C-alpha positions as CSV (number, residue, x, y, z in Angstrom):
1,X,-26.4,-14.8,62.9
2,X,-23.8,-14.6,60.3
3,X,-20.2,-15.3,61.1
4,X,-17.4,-13.9,59.0
5,X,-14.5,-16.0,57.9
6,X,-10.9,-15.1,58.1
7,X,-10.7,-13.8,54.6
8,X,-13.8,-11.5,55.3
9,X,-12.2,-10.1,58.4
10,X,-9.0,-9.5,56.5
11,X,-10.8,-7.5,53.8
12,X,-12.9,-5.5,56.5
13,X,-9.6,-4.8,58.4
14,X,-7.9,-3.7,55.3
15,X,-10.8,-1.5,54.3
16,X,-10.8,0.2,57.6
17,X,-7.2,0.9,57.4
18,X,-7.5,2.2,53.8
19,X,-10.3,4.5,54.7
20,X,-8.6,5.9,57.7
21,X,-5.2,6.5,55.9
22,X,-7.2,8.1,53.0
23,X,-9.1,10.5,55.6
24,X,-5.9,11.4,57.5
25,X,-3.9,12.2,54.2
26,X,-6.8,13.8,52.2
27,X,-8.6,16.2,54.6
28,X,-7.3,19.8,54.9
29,X,-6.4,19.7,58.4
30,X,-3.3,22.0,58.7
31,X,-3.2,25.7,58.2
32,X,0.2,26.9,56.9
33,X,1.8,29.9,55.0
34,X,2.8,29.2,51.4
35,X,5.2,30.7,49.2
36,X,5.2,29.7,45.5
37,X,8.2,30.4,43.3
38,X,7.5,29.6,39.6
39,X,5.0,27.0,40.6
40,X,7.2,25.4,43.1
41,X,5.7,25.6,46.6
42,X,7.4,26.1,50.0
43,X,5.2,25.5,53.1
44,X,6.0,27.2,56.5
45,X,4.3,26.8,59.9
46,X,1.7,29.3,60.5
47,X,3.2,30.7,63.6
48,X,6.6,31.6,62.1
49,X,7.8,34.6,60.3
50,X,8.7,34.6,56.6
51,X,10.9,37.1,55.0
52,X,10.9,37.4,51.2
53,X,13.2,39.9,49.8
54,X,13.4,41.0,46.1
55,X,16.2,43.0,44.7
56,X,16.2,44.1,41.0
57,X,16.9,46.9,38.6
58,X,14.1,49.1,37.6
59,X,13.2,48.2,33.9
60,X,13.1,51.8,32.8
61,X,15.3,53.9,35.2
62,X,17.7,50.8,35.8
63,X,17.6,52.1,39.5
64,X,18.3,49.5,42.2
65,X,15.0,48.5,44.0
66,X,14.7,46.4,47.2
67,X,11.2,45.1,48.3
68,X,11.1,43.4,51.5
69,X,7.8,41.5,52.5
70,X,7.2,39.9,56.0
71,X,4.4,37.2,56.6
72,X,3.4,37.1,60.2
73,X,0.4,35.0,61.2
74,X,-2.2,35.6,58.3
75,X,-0.9,38.9,57.3
76,X,1.3,39.9,54.5
77,X,3.1,43.4,54.8
78,X,5.4,45.4,52.7
79,X,8.1,45.9,55.4
80,X,10.2,48.2,53.2
81,X,10.2,49.3,49.6
82,X,13.6,51.1,48.9
83,X,14.6,53.1,45.8
84,X,17.3,55.8,45.2
85,X,15.1,58.5,43.7
86,X,12.1,59.5,41.6
87,X,11.9,58.8,38.1
88,X,9.7,57.1,35.3
89,X,7.5,54.3,37.0
90,X,8.8,55.0,40.5
91,X,6.9,56.5,43.2
92,X,6.9,60.4,42.6
93,X,4.7,61.7,45.6
94,X,4.3,60.7,49.1
95,X,0.6,59.7,48.1
96,X,2.0,57.0,45.7
97,X,3.2,55.0,48.8
98,X,0.3,55.9,51.0
99,X,2.2,58.7,52.6
100,X,4.8,56.7,54.2
101,X,7.9,57.7,52.3
102,X,11.0,58.6,54.2
103,X,14.6,59.6,53.2
104,X,16.9,56.8,54.4
105,X,20.6,55.9,53.5
106,X,20.8,58.0,50.4
107,X,17.4,56.8,48.9
108,X,13.8,56.9,49.5
109,X,12.0,54.2,51.6
110,X,8.4,53.3,52.2
111,X,7.8,51.2,55.2
112,X,5.2,48.9,57.1
113,X,2.4,49.0,54.4
114,X,-0.2,46.2,55.2
115,X,-1.6,44.2,52.6
116,X,-5.1,43.0,53.2
117,X,-4.9,40.0,55.6
118,X,-5.6,36.7,54.2
119,X,-5.1,37.7,50.5
120,X,-2.3,36.2,48.2
121,X,0.3,38.6,47.1
122,X,1.6,38.1,43.6
123,X,5.0,39.5,42.4
124,X,5.5,39.3,38.6
125,X,9.2,38.6,37.7
126,X,9.1,39.2,33.9
127,X,10.1,42.8,33.8
128,X,12.6,42.9,36.7
129,X,16.2,43.3,35.4
130,X,18.9,41.1,37.4
131,X,16.4,40.1,39.9
132,X,17.4,38.4,43.2
133,X,15.0,36.8,45.2
134,X,15.6,35.4,48.9
135,X,13.2,33.6,51.1
136,X,14.3,33.6,54.8
137,X,17.9,34.5,53.5
138,X,18.1,31.6,51.0
139,X,18.4,32.6,47.4
140,X,15.6,31.2,45.2
141,X,15.6,31.5,41.4
142,X,12.6,32.8,39.8
143,X,11.8,33.9,36.1
144,X,8.1,33.8,36.1
145,X,6.7,35.0,39.5
146,X,6.3,34.7,43.3
147,X,3.0,34.2,45.1
148,X,2.7,34.5,48.8
149,X,-0.5,32.8,50.3
150,X,-0.9,33.3,54.0
151,X,-3.0,31.0,56.2
152,X,-4.0,28.3,53.5
153,X,-5.3,24.9,54.6
154,X,-3.6,21.9,53.1
155,X,-4.0,18.2,53.3
156,X,-1.3,16.3,55.4
157,X,-0.4,14.5,52.2
158,X,0.8,17.7,50.8
159,X,2.8,18.5,53.7
160,X,4.5,15.1,53.7
161,X,5.1,15.3,50.0
162,X,6.7,18.8,50.5
163,X,9.0,17.5,53.4
164,X,10.2,14.5,51.1
165,X,10.7,16.5,47.9
166,X,11.7,20.1,48.6
167,X,14.9,21.9,49.9
168,X,14.2,23.5,53.3
169,X,13.7,27.3,53.5
170,X,13.5,27.5,57.4
171,X,11.3,29.9,59.1
172,X,13.2,32.8,60.6
173,X,12.8,33.5,64.2
């Protein structure tokens, strides 16, 4: 029977600790909702609600547009799309907004349009004039684009790195 010396025991123990640490940090164990702004990722617990609001001037009509997206569970929905009136590049018939257009507060609004659950939503910022983006009420600067990815599985290491390096955009209640 072969007996291990003290050095072999230390090496074996270190190997077990290293492998365990690697498995804990590398395996995709946690499901979260992710909002990426110009490549900077913000992670949110899956159970919370995320509100992403985009205000800008339409590039042709220079009309004020407000888009409000809500992430709940694994669903992204357009809670409200508000614009002052019809014009070039804006919704011009009820069918353009899935028949959900209403007149409200001196302008038009389309509300509660579900986006296919589990899919990412990408918002291009390049052609939006004077855009302001908020995530859960916190203003976030974006020049390129926003991507909302519900219910993604990420490694614990990514969550730890996020907690150490990013400003918090707390989940709304």
